[in-house]
C-alpha positions, 0 to 999 in steps of 0.5 A: 500500499505504501509503495502504491501511494509513493508511486502516485505522489512522486510525479506530482512532487517532481512536477512542483519541484520543477516549478519552484526551481524555475522561479528560483533561477529567474534573474534578480531585478538588479540584473538589468543591463545599463546599471552602474554599481560601485564598491564603497567598502571593500569588498562587501558594499555594492551600491547602485549609482545614478550616472552614465557609463563612461564611453567604451566601457563594457563587460565584454572588453578585456582592457583596464577596468572602468573607474570613477573618481568620487570625493578624492577616491577612485572606484571601480565600476561594475554592471550588477550586484549579487547580494552585497558583492559587486559582479561583472566589472566594466572594462575598457577596450584593449 
């Protein structure tokens, strides 16, 4: 009897698990391209900036990292944040 009930419940459980997993892997709202983030307190404080990206900066380039100069401090630019960490640095073309 127990085995028969497991045969009926298991496909439904797998189906529900697939639905939950599909929501778990949707992009976060801060993964929008064109956003600019900087690290304030290395390496655990990434903040969204209201600035335009400097000309030529892209996450697909391999050159030097794009930076901004703010209050006497040079800060690196990133394309997105994951939690409190900055990810995907913007870079200049080679």
